[in-house]
MARTOR-291455 format. One record per residue (C-alpha): residue number from 1; residue in one letter; x negated, y negated, z negated. Coordinates in pm, whole numbers. Example, Ala and Ser with C-alpha at 12.3 -4.5 7.8 and 13.67 -1.06 7.14 Angstrom:
BEGIN
+-----+----+--------+--------+--------+
|   i | aa |      u |      v |      w |
+-----+----+--------+--------+--------+
|   1 |  a |  -1230 |    450 |   -780 |
|   2 |  s |  -1367 |    106 |   -714 |
+-----+----+--------+--------+--------+
end
This chain:
BEGIN
+-----+----+--------+--------+--------+
|   i | aa |      u |      v |      w |
+-----+----+--------+--------+--------+
|   1 |  m |  -7820 | -10837 |  -8738 |
|   2 |  h |  -8072 | -11120 |  -8747 |
|   3 |  d |  -7796 | -11373 |  -8676 |
|   4 |  l |  -7702 | -11321 |  -9040 |
|   5 |  l |  -7999 | -11541 |  -9133 |
|   6 |  s |  -7892 | -11820 |  -8896 |
|   7 |  v |  -7732 | -12127 |  -9048 |
|   8 |  f |  -7599 | -12211 |  -8701 |
|   9 |  a |  -7415 | -11880 |  -8692 |
|  10 |  a |  -7285 | -11953 |  -9043 |
|  11 |  a |  -7162 | -12293 |  -8925 |
|  12 |  r |  -6972 | -12129 |  -8640 |
|  13 |  e |  -6815 | -11870 |  -8869 |
|  14 |  a |  -6756 | -12077 |  -9184 |
|  15 |  g |  -6835 | -12436 |  -9090 |
|  16 |  g |  -6611 | -12603 |  -9348 |
|  17 |  a |  -6713 | -12379 |  -9639 |
|  18 |  c |  -6956 | -12507 |  -9901 |
|  19 |  a |  -7310 | -12388 |  -9840 |
|  20 |  l |  -7499 | -12592 | -10100 |
|  21 |  r |  -7392 | -12775 | -10412 |
|  22 |  v |  -7669 | -13016 | -10511 |
|  23 |  r |  -7651 | -13294 | -10770 |
|  24 |  g |  -7274 | -13297 | -10769 |
|  25 |  r |  -7240 | -13311 | -10392 |
|  26 |  d |  -7112 | -13035 | -10164 |
|  27 |  h |  -7279 | -12967 |  -9830 |
|  28 |  t |  -7085 | -12748 |  -9589 |
|  29 |  f |  -7248 | -12501 |  -9353 |
|  30 |  r |  -7173 | -12750 |  -9076 |
|  31 |  d |  -7349 | -13029 |  -9271 |
|  32 |  l |  -7645 | -12806 |  -9341 |
|  33 |  a |  -7670 | -12697 |  -8978 |
|  34 |  e |  -7697 | -13061 |  -8872 |
|  35 |  r |  -7983 | -13115 |  -9119 |
|  36 |  v |  -8154 | -12800 |  -8999 |
|  37 |  d |  -8122 | -12906 |  -8636 |
|  38 |  a |  -8292 | -13238 |  -8712 |
|  39 |  r |  -8561 | -13063 |  -8912 |
|  40 |  m |  -8629 | -12818 |  -8629 |
|  41 |  h |  -8716 | -13100 |  -8392 |
|  42 |  a |  -8975 | -13232 |  -8638 |
|  43 |  l |  -9117 | -12887 |  -8709 |
|  44 |  a |  -9138 | -12782 |  -8345 |
|  45 |  r |  -9430 | -13021 |  -8295 |
|  46 |  d |  -9630 | -12870 |  -8581 |
|  47 |  t |  -9560 | -12498 |  -8566 |
|  48 |  g |  -9690 | -12224 |  -8343 |
|  49 |  e |  -9578 | -11872 |  -8272 |
|  50 |  r |  -9674 | -11633 |  -8556 |
|  51 |  r |  -9869 | -11908 |  -8731 |
|  52 |  a |  -9730 | -11944 |  -9084 |
|  53 |  h |  -9601 | -12283 |  -9195 |
|  54 |  a |  -9692 | -12374 |  -9554 |
|  55 |  l |  -9390 | -12504 |  -9744 |
|  56 |  v |  -9420 | -12644 | -10095 |
|  57 |  a |  -9090 | -12497 | -10203 |
|  58 |  g |  -8921 | -12699 | -10472 |
|  59 |  n |  -8556 | -12647 | -10555 |
|  60 |  t |  -8437 | -12926 | -10327 |
|  61 |  l |  -8205 | -12977 | -10033 |
|  62 |  d |  -8504 | -13064 |  -9815 |
|  63 |  t |  -8675 | -12732 |  -9899 |
|  64 |  v |  -8363 | -12537 |  -9805 |
|  65 |  a |  -8324 | -12727 |  -9477 |
|  66 |  t |  -8690 | -12667 |  -9390 |
|  67 |  l |  -8673 | -12300 |  -9482 |
|  68 |  f |  -8361 | -12245 |  -9271 |
|  69 |  a |  -8517 | -12439 |  -8983 |
|  70 |  l |  -8820 | -12210 |  -8992 |
|  71 |  l |  -8587 | -11910 |  -8987 |
|  72 |  e |  -8420 | -12051 |  -8674 |
|  73 |  l |  -8757 | -12113 |  -8511 |
|  74 |  r |  -8874 | -11765 |  -8615 |
|  75 |  v |  -9182 | -11919 |  -8773 |
|  76 |  p |  -9296 | -11744 |  -9093 |
|  77 |  a |  -9252 | -11966 |  -9399 |
|  78 |  l |  -9542 | -11949 |  -9643 |
|  79 |  l |  -9387 | -12044 |  -9977 |
|  80 |  v |  -9614 | -12245 | -10205 |
|  81 |  h |  -9513 | -12284 | -10569 |
|  82 |  p |  -9478 | -12656 | -10651 |
|  83 |  r |  -9633 | -12604 | -10995 |
|  84 |  l |  -9970 | -12496 | -10856 |
|  85 |  t | -10255 | -12731 | -10928 |
|  86 |  a | -10452 | -12886 | -10643 |
|  87 |  p | -10740 | -12632 | -10677 |
|  88 |  e | -10492 | -12342 | -10680 |
|  89 |  r | -10317 | -12477 | -10374 |
|  90 |  d | -10646 | -12534 | -10194 |
|  91 |  a | -10757 | -12178 | -10270 |
|  92 |  l | -10429 | -12041 | -10137 |
|  93 |  l | -10446 | -12243 |  -9817 |
|  94 |  a | -10807 | -12140 |  -9767 |
|  95 |  e | -10699 | -11776 |  -9792 |
|  96 |  v | -10425 | -11850 |  -9539 |
|  97 |  a | -10676 | -12003 |  -9297 |
|  98 |  r | -10896 | -11695 |  -9324 |
|  99 |  a | -10600 | -11463 |  -9264 |
| 100 |  g | -10505 | -11630 |  -8935 |
| 101 |  d | -10186 | -11542 |  -8749 |
| 102 |  v |  -9922 | -11324 |  -8912 |
| 103 |  p |  -9945 | -10981 |  -8745 |
| 104 |  h |  -9579 | -10891 |  -8792 |
| 105 |  a |  -9336 | -11003 |  -8521 |
| 106 |  d |  -9034 | -10996 |  -8754 |
| 107 |  a |  -9202 | -11189 |  -9037 |
| 108 |  a |  -8972 | -11439 |  -9209 |
| 109 |  v |  -9132 | -11535 |  -9539 |
| 110 |  i |  -9469 | -11487 |  -9704 |
| 111 |  i |  -9504 | -11504 | -10081 |
| 112 |  h |  -9846 | -11468 | -10238 |
| 113 |  t |  -9895 | -11250 | -10540 |
| 114 |  s | -10229 | -11213 | -10714 |
| 115 |  g | -10365 | -10862 | -10722 |
| 116 |  t | -10542 | -10722 | -11026 |
| 117 |  t | -10863 | -10854 | -10874 |
| 118 |  g | -10719 | -11206 | -10882 |
| 119 |  v | -10737 | -11234 | -10503 |
| 120 |  p | -10408 | -11369 | -10360 |
| 121 |  r | -10224 | -11126 | -10135 |
| 122 |  g |  -9946 | -11247 |  -9911 |
| 123 |  a |  -9647 | -11015 |  -9910 |
| 124 |  v |  -9492 | -11039 |  -9563 |
| 125 |  l |  -9115 | -11017 |  -9594 |
| 126 |  t |  -8938 | -10953 |  -9266 |
| 127 |  r |  -8596 | -11066 |  -9156 |
| 128 |  a |  -8478 | -10704 |  -9152 |
| 129 |  a |  -8604 | -10650 |  -9508 |
| 130 |  l |  -8425 | -10961 |  -9636 |
| 131 |  v |  -8101 | -10846 |  -9473 |
| 132 |  a |  -8140 | -10495 |  -9619 |
| 133 |  s |  -8207 | -10641 |  -9964 |
| 134 |  a |  -7897 | -10859 |  -9944 |
| 135 |  a |  -7686 | -10561 |  -9837 |
| 136 |  a |  -7814 | -10355 | -10130 |
| 137 |  s |  -7726 | -10631 | -10375 |
| 138 |  a |  -7380 | -10680 | -10222 |
| 139 |  a |  -7310 | -10307 | -10246 |
| 140 |  n |  -7339 | -10339 | -10624 |
| 141 |  l |  -7203 | -10687 | -10698 |
| 142 |  g |  -6969 | -10736 | -10405 |
| 143 |  w |  -6856 | -11080 | -10293 |
| 144 |  e |  -6537 | -11261 | -10386 |
| 145 |  a |  -6368 | -11562 | -10230 |
| 146 |  g |  -6498 | -11878 | -10391 |
| 147 |  d |  -6820 | -11720 | -10519 |
| 148 |  c |  -7095 | -11969 | -10603 |
| 149 |  w |  -7442 | -11855 | -10710 |
| 150 |  l |  -7630 | -12082 | -10950 |
| 151 |  a |  -7999 | -12098 | -10850 |
| 152 |  c |  -8217 | -12235 | -11127 |
| 153 |  m |  -8497 | -11987 | -11053 |
| 154 |  p |  -8784 | -12125 | -10841 |
| 155 |  v |  -8713 | -12094 | -10469 |
| 156 |  a |  -9087 | -12035 | -10425 |
| 157 |  r |  -9046 | -11701 | -10604 |
| 158 |  v |  -8859 | -11406 | -10463 |
| 159 |  g |  -8592 | -11429 | -10733 |
| 160 |  g |  -8491 | -11776 | -10621 |
| 161 |  l |  -8545 | -11713 | -10250 |
| 162 |  s |  -8319 | -11408 | -10255 |
| 163 |  i |  -8028 | -11616 | -10387 |
| 164 |  l |  -8055 | -11836 | -10077 |
| 165 |  t |  -8082 | -11548 |  -9831 |
| 166 |  r |  -7806 | -11338 |  -9989 |
| 167 |  s |  -7569 | -11632 |  -9996 |
| 168 |  l |  -7651 | -11741 |  -9640 |
| 169 |  i |  -7586 | -11389 |  -9515 |
| 170 |  a |  -7256 | -11373 |  -9705 |
| 171 |  r |  -7158 | -11730 |  -9602 |
| 172 |  r |  -7120 | -11823 |  -9968 |
| 173 |  c |  -7220 | -12125 | -10176 |
| 174 |  v |  -7541 | -12181 | -10371 |
| 175 |  a |  -7546 | -12430 | -10658 |
| 176 |  l |  -7905 | -12548 | -10643 |
| 177 |  a |  -8054 | -12670 | -10970 |
| 178 |  e |  -8392 | -12845 | -10971 |
| 179 |  g |  -8499 | -12633 | -11266 |
| 180 |  f |  -8381 | -12463 | -11580 |
| 181 |  d |  -8281 | -12643 | -11898 |
| 182 |  a |  -8125 | -12441 | -12180 |
| 183 |  a |  -7953 | -12745 | -12329 |
| 184 |  s |  -7758 | -12823 | -12010 |
| 185 |  f |  -7711 | -12468 | -11875 |
| 186 |  p |  -7351 | -12414 | -11997 |
| 187 |  a |  -7245 | -12755 | -11863 |
| 188 |  l |  -7418 | -12678 | -11533 |
| 189 |  l |  -7220 | -12355 | -11501 |
| 190 |  d |  -6899 | -12550 | -11559 |
| 191 |  d |  -6985 | -12843 | -11332 |
| 192 |  t |  -7089 | -12624 | -11039 |
| 193 |  h |  -6804 | -12371 | -11082 |
| 194 |  a |  -7066 | -12096 | -11065 |
| 195 |  t |  -6945 | -11737 | -11059 |
| 196 |  l |  -7293 | -11579 | -11040 |
| 197 |  a |  -7627 | -11674 | -11193 |
| 198 |  s |  -7980 | -11534 | -11212 |
| 199 |  v |  -8214 | -11572 | -11509 |
| 200 |  v |  -8512 | -11407 | -11673 |
| 201 |  p |  -8476 | -11278 | -12031 |
| 202 |  t |  -8650 | -11581 | -12180 |
| 203 |  m |  -8400 | -11815 | -12018 |
| 204 |  l |  -8106 | -11615 | -12149 |
| 205 |  a |  -8251 | -11612 | -12501 |
| 206 |  r |  -8302 | -11987 | -12497 |
| 207 |  v |  -7942 | -12048 | -12388 |
| 208 |  l |  -7807 | -11829 | -12667 |
| 209 |  d |  -8036 | -12000 | -12920 |
| 210 |  a |  -7943 | -12351 | -12807 |
| 211 |  h |  -7567 | -12282 | -12805 |
| 212 |  p |  -7475 | -12053 | -13097 |
| 213 |  r |  -7102 | -12073 | -13020 |
| 214 |  w |  -7119 | -12062 | -12642 |
| 215 |  r |  -6921 | -11801 | -12454 |
| 216 |  p |  -6929 | -11781 | -12074 |
| 217 |  p |  -6638 | -11918 | -11872 |
| 218 |  a |  -6397 | -11661 | -11729 |
| 219 |  r |  -6506 | -11741 | -11373 |
| 220 |  l |  -6865 | -11628 | -11446 |
| 221 |  r |  -6848 | -11269 | -11332 |
| 222 |  c |  -7215 | -11173 | -11344 |
| 223 |  v |  -7553 | -11289 | -11474 |
| 224 |  l |  -7847 | -11107 | -11315 |
| 225 |  v |  -8131 | -11063 | -11563 |
| 226 |  g |  -8467 | -10952 | -11428 |
| 227 |  g |  -8830 | -11050 | -11381 |
| 228 |  a |  -8934 | -10895 | -11715 |
| 229 |  p |  -8804 | -10631 | -11956 |
| 230 |  a |  -8499 | -10750 | -12150 |
| 231 |  p |  -8519 | -10673 | -12524 |
| 232 |  r |  -8228 | -10462 | -12644 |
| 233 |  r |  -8163 | -10708 | -12926 |
| 234 |  l |  -8117 | -10983 | -12668 |
| 235 |  l |  -7874 | -10768 | -12471 |
| 236 |  a |  -7677 | -10696 | -12787 |
| 237 |  r |  -7654 | -11069 | -12861 |
| 238 |  a |  -7536 | -11141 | -12508 |
| 239 |  s |  -7281 | -10859 | -12510 |
| 240 |  a |  -7139 | -10989 | -12839 |
| 241 |  r |  -7079 | -11323 | -12665 |
| 242 |  g |  -6911 | -11156 | -12367 |
| 243 |  v |  -7189 | -11240 | -12119 |
| 244 |  p |  -7153 | -11013 | -11812 |
| 245 |  i |  -7506 | -10890 | -11745 |
| 246 |  v |  -7651 | -10683 | -11463 |
| 247 |  l |  -8011 | -10586 | -11532 |
| 248 |  t |  -8240 | -10565 | -11232 |
| 249 |  y |  -8584 | -10432 | -11149 |
| 250 |  g |  -8775 | -10527 | -10840 |
| 251 |  l |  -9080 | -10702 | -10708 |
| 252 |  t |  -9188 | -10949 | -10447 |
| 253 |  e |  -9293 | -10668 | -10215 |
| 254 |  s |  -8936 | -10534 | -10210 |
| 255 |  c |  -8759 | -10867 | -10151 |
| 256 |  s |  -8649 | -10865 | -10518 |
| 257 |  q |  -8432 | -10595 | -10675 |
| 258 |  v |  -8434 | -10228 | -10584 |
| 259 |  v |  -8274 | -10108 | -10907 |
| 260 |  a |  -7981 | -10252 | -11100 |
| 261 |  t |  -7729 | -10153 | -11362 |
| 262 |  p |  -7386 | -10090 | -11207 |
| 263 |  y |  -7163 | -10396 | -11187 |
| 264 |  a |  -6892 | -10199 | -11366 |
| 265 |  d |  -7121 | -10175 | -11672 |
| 266 |  r |  -7195 | -10547 | -11692 |
| 267 |  f |  -7053 | -10577 | -12044 |
| 268 |  a |  -7267 | -10291 | -12176 |
| 269 |  p |  -7586 | -10295 | -11965 |
| 270 |  a |  -7821 | -10153 | -12228 |
| 271 |  l |  -7681 |  -9802 | -12184 |
| 272 |  r |  -7849 |  -9738 | -11848 |
| 273 |  g |  -8202 |  -9874 | -11875 |
| 274 |  e |  -8276 | -10095 | -11575 |
| 275 |  g |  -8014 |  -9904 | -11376 |
| 276 |  r |  -8008 |  -9688 | -11065 |
| 277 |  a |  -8160 |  -9737 | -10723 |
| 278 |  l |  -7941 |  -9962 | -10509 |
| 279 |  p |  -7795 |  -9826 | -10183 |
| 280 |  g |  -8073 |  -9795 |  -9928 |
| 281 |  a |  -8349 |  -9804 | -10187 |
| 282 |  r |  -8535 |  -9499 | -10314 |
| 283 |  v |  -8719 |  -9478 | -10646 |
| 284 |  r |  -8940 |  -9205 | -10787 |
| 285 |  v |  -9194 |  -9172 | -11067 |
| 286 |  v |  -9525 |  -9002 | -10989 |
| 287 |  d |  -9766 |  -8942 | -11278 |
| 288 |  g |  -9579 |  -9205 | -11475 |
| 289 |  r |  -9603 |  -9473 | -11203 |
| 290 |  i |  -9297 |  -9615 | -11033 |
| 291 |  e |  -9288 |  -9588 | -10653 |
| 292 |  v |  -9023 |  -9741 | -10429 |
| 293 |  a |  -8922 |  -9704 | -10064 |
| 294 |  g |  -8653 |  -9836 |  -9837 |
| 295 |  p |  -8577 | -10089 |  -9564 |
| 296 |  m |  -8615 | -10383 |  -9806 |
| 297 |  l |  -8989 | -10323 |  -9844 |
| 298 |  m |  -9235 | -10576 |  -9706 |
| 299 |  a |  -9410 | -10513 |  -9374 |
| 300 |  g |  -9740 | -10517 |  -9560 |
| 301 |  y |  -9984 | -10770 |  -9699 |
| 302 |  w | -10094 | -11043 |  -9464 |
| 303 |  n | -10461 | -10954 |  -9499 |
| 304 |  g | -10405 | -10580 |  -9524 |
| 305 |  p | -10273 | -10285 |  -9326 |
| 306 |  a |  -9904 | -10258 |  -9239 |
| 307 |  l |  -9686 | -10023 |  -9439 |
| 308 |  a |  -9581 |  -9719 |  -9240 |
| 309 |  p |  -9205 |  -9689 |  -9181 |
| 310 |  g |  -9046 |  -9501 |  -9470 |
| 311 |  a |  -9366 |  -9516 |  -9677 |
| 312 |  w |  -9361 |  -9512 | -10054 |
| 313 |  f |  -9504 |  -9818 | -10228 |
| 314 |  d |  -9685 |  -9772 | -10559 |
| 315 |  t |  -9568 | -10061 | -10777 |
| 316 |  g |  -9830 |  -9996 | -11044 |
| 317 |  d |  -9554 | -10024 | -11305 |
| 318 |  l |  -9499 |  -9744 | -11556 |
| 319 |  g |  -9163 |  -9583 | -11621 |
| 320 |  t |  -8940 |  -9278 | -11631 |
| 321 |  l |  -8619 |  -9160 | -11465 |
| 322 |  d |  -8360 |  -9005 | -11693 |
| 323 |  a |  -8121 |  -8720 | -11615 |
| 324 |  d |  -7866 |  -8966 | -11475 |
| 325 |  g |  -8118 |  -9116 | -11232 |
| 326 |  c |  -8153 |  -9438 | -11433 |
| 327 |  l |  -8493 |  -9607 | -11436 |
| 328 |  h |  -8656 |  -9704 | -11764 |
| 329 |  v |  -8952 |  -9941 | -11718 |
| 330 |  h |  -9214 |  -9908 | -11991 |
| 331 |  a |  -9486 | -10142 | -11870 |
| 332 |  r |  -9538 | -10375 | -11577 |
| 333 |  r |  -9832 | -10351 | -11336 |
| 334 |  g | -10131 | -10252 | -11542 |
| 335 |  d | -10287 | -10570 | -11672 |
| 336 |  l | -10005 | -10798 | -11560 |
| 337 |  i |  -9882 | -11051 | -11816 |
| 338 |  v |  -9518 | -11152 | -11772 |
| 339 |  t |  -9449 | -11478 | -11954 |
| 340 |  g |  -9105 | -11628 | -11918 |
| 341 |  g |  -9056 | -11436 | -11594 |
| 342 |  e |  -9377 | -11571 | -11438 |
| 343 |  n |  -9654 | -11325 | -11347 |
| 344 |  v | -10008 | -11391 | -11470 |
| 345 |  y | -10303 | -11174 | -11371 |
| 346 |  p | -10584 | -11186 | -11629 |
| 347 |  v | -10868 | -11181 | -11376 |
| 348 |  e | -10755 | -11509 | -11222 |
| 349 |  v | -10748 | -11684 | -11561 |
| 350 |  e | -11078 | -11526 | -11666 |
| 351 |  r | -11246 | -11659 | -11353 |
| 352 |  v | -11138 | -12014 | -11440 |
| 353 |  l | -11244 | -11979 | -11804 |
| 354 |  e | -11587 | -11839 | -11717 |
| 355 |  a | -11650 | -12136 | -11488 |
| 356 |  c | -11596 | -12373 | -11781 |
| 357 |  p | -11925 | -12512 | -11918 |
| 358 |  g | -12014 | -12335 | -12242 |
| 359 |  i | -11814 | -12016 | -12176 |
| 360 |  v | -12021 | -11705 | -12108 |
| 361 |  e | -11748 | -11443 | -12083 |
| 362 |  a | -11370 | -11433 | -12113 |
| 363 |  a | -11107 | -11163 | -12162 |
| 364 |  v | -10744 | -11252 | -12111 |
| 365 |  f | -10454 | -11049 | -12246 |
| 366 |  g | -10085 | -11080 | -12330 |
| 367 |  r |  -9965 | -11170 | -12677 |
| 368 |  p |  -9611 | -11054 | -12766 |
| 369 |  d |  -9375 | -11345 | -12812 |
| 370 |  a |  -9008 | -11340 | -12913 |
| 371 |  t |  -8920 | -11629 | -12681 |
| 372 |  w |  -9139 | -11578 | -12374 |
| 373 |  g |  -9181 | -11200 | -12383 |
| 374 |  e |  -9554 | -11258 | -12373 |
| 375 |  t |  -9785 | -11557 | -12384 |
| 376 |  v | -10137 | -11574 | -12244 |
| 377 |  a | -10422 | -11529 | -12491 |
| 378 |  a | -10798 | -11527 | -12442 |
| 379 |  a | -11101 | -11396 | -12628 |
| 380 |  l | -11409 | -11603 | -12540 |
| 381 |  v | -11782 | -11556 | -12576 |
| 382 |  a | -11953 | -11895 | -12587 |
| 383 |  e | -12308 | -12020 | -12575 |
| 384 |  a | -12441 | -12307 | -12780 |
| 385 |  g | -12234 | -12612 | -12707 |
| 386 |  a | -11901 | -12431 | -12673 |
| 387 |  p | -11622 | -12651 | -12539 |
| 388 |  s | -11387 | -12811 | -12786 |
| 389 |  a | -11017 | -12736 | -12778 |
| 390 |  m | -10956 | -13068 | -12603 |
| 391 |  q | -11223 | -12998 | -12341 |
| 392 |  l | -11085 | -12650 | -12283 |
| 393 |  q | -10733 | -12785 | -12244 |
| 394 |  a | -10851 | -13043 | -11992 |
| 395 |  w | -11041 | -12781 | -11793 |
| 396 |  l | -10747 | -12541 | -11781 |
| 397 |  g | -10502 | -12819 | -11706 |
| 398 |  a | -10694 | -12913 | -11393 |
| 399 |  q | -10730 | -12558 | -11268 |
| 400 |  l | -10422 | -12355 | -11360 |
| 401 |  a | -10045 | -12389 | -11349 |
| 402 |  p |  -9898 | -12436 | -11698 |
| 403 |  f |  -9763 | -12083 | -11730 |
| 404 |  k | -10111 | -11935 | -11663 |
| 405 |  r | -10294 | -12130 | -11934 |
| 406 |  p | -10387 | -11951 | -12257 |
| 407 |  r | -10185 | -12076 | -12553 |
| 408 |  h | -10402 | -11894 | -12808 |
| 409 |  v | -10779 | -11833 | -12803 |
| 410 |  c | -11048 | -11694 | -13026 |
| 411 |  f | -11428 | -11702 | -13005 |
| 412 |  v | -11610 | -11371 | -13055 |
| 413 |  e | -11971 | -11254 | -13042 |
| 414 |  r | -11909 | -10992 | -12774 |
| 415 |  l | -11630 | -10833 | -12573 |
| 416 |  p | -11561 | -10457 | -12563 |
| 417 |  h | -11674 | -10267 | -12254 |
| 418 |  t | -11630 |  -9912 | -12132 |
| 419 |  a | -11915 |  -9669 | -12069 |
| 420 |  a | -11900 |  -9775 | -11706 |
| 421 |  g | -11966 | -10134 | -11808 |
| 422 |  k | -11614 | -10259 | -11733 |
| 423 |  l | -11412 | -10472 | -11968 |
| 424 |  d | -11215 | -10244 | -12199 |
| 425 |  r | -10875 | -10408 | -12175 |
| 426 |  g | -10716 | -10149 | -12398 |
| 427 |  a | -10927 | -10275 | -12689 |
| 428 |  l | -10839 | -10642 | -12653 |
| 429 |  a | -10532 | -10624 | -12877 |
| 430 |  a | -10771 | -10593 | -13171 |
| 431 |  f | -10853 | -10961 | -13127 |
| 432 |  a | -10492 | -11067 | -13193 |
| 433 |  p | -10547 | -11148 | -13565 |
| 434 |  l | -10830 | -11387 | -13470 |
| 435 |  l | -10626 | -11597 | -13228 |
| 436 |  q | -10566 | -11964 | -13295 |
| 437 |  p | -10325 | -12195 | -13110 |
| 438 |  l | -10501 | -12387 | -12836 |
| 439 |  d | -10232 | -12653 | -12825 |
| 440 |  a |  -9869 | -12713 | -12908 |
| 441 |  r |  -9749 | -12871 | -12585 |
| 442 |  p |  -9418 | -12756 | -12438 |
| 443 |  r |  -9425 | -12539 | -12124 |
+-----+----+--------+--------+--------+
end
């Protein structure tokens, strides 16, 4: 089974087939295997058994070759988002150093997600889990000869990573884009001959806005939309254009999707919520909270206990299951802010704000936004000599990735607290009318 994640096995089985399409050039599985072989020799000097190898994972040919080389060496790849600032990266690597060796023999990839406490937790994704996830996806979407999956999602996130692993396992092509640009997206689909693509709702909305007359090419058989709830108005717009959409719900801890709308319903996805549990996955709702189980679940967190085989994982998300077994997600992970498909945990941003000279206390919350789903907002309590907008921008710019930075702030005399003395996050929406734009820079 694990040979499915071997590029050398892929080269033996489909050596002349296109594995990667990057910047207008095709790289066959045989070509890629040669790159991976060379990369393995360089990595072998620097890697040790069960010691994770940090990989700043940009959407590049070199990243893919390094990732596949680590899979061959059976060295866990710790994916580091290239947009992290130097302090964020240092904090992550310090956490890695404290965690030590990876205690899971089958570990393939580690992706850090911030918990509600703001402390990074490394989700350990095993080879078996990645294979099970790919099988669940294929059971819904299937594979066709000549399929090519456009990857403009960050490889450092599970949504982008899963495109690589699914396609490697299926011996199919990935069209690797360095990033997403709404203006060039239709041309990119045409130039790469993509038949599949993955986006978050914000990306889809921006494409439709930028190209009012665009309709997808006939070869595009599916666009996966996940990472955040998709507004029904957006789905109606896409359906009117003939965009074939499969909605998905998943999380890093489950190697991406565990729920999806049926492929057969791709031209009317809004009828079934986020869809049904994929083959092999199990979903239930307990006291309003979504729990998932199945072979695609992580082994556990790097610095936490292992998940027991067959255990249910509490996602923290809120939802319901209808009479047809379709999942309807009402809210994501408690305090989580989902902006343009990127996850932001308020505590992490608050910690940075409260370290800024002149800021006494900070409360971070999501502000509804038609384009991004949500944007990050902050209510601040300041002492005399509060930082100016320019000073605050400079401070945040040095400490946080762009998607984590508040775009609107307000200064207040005090923040609401519960009887237990904790920040009353449910009351923060009352500050929305006081918010002012912090800056107008593009994301």
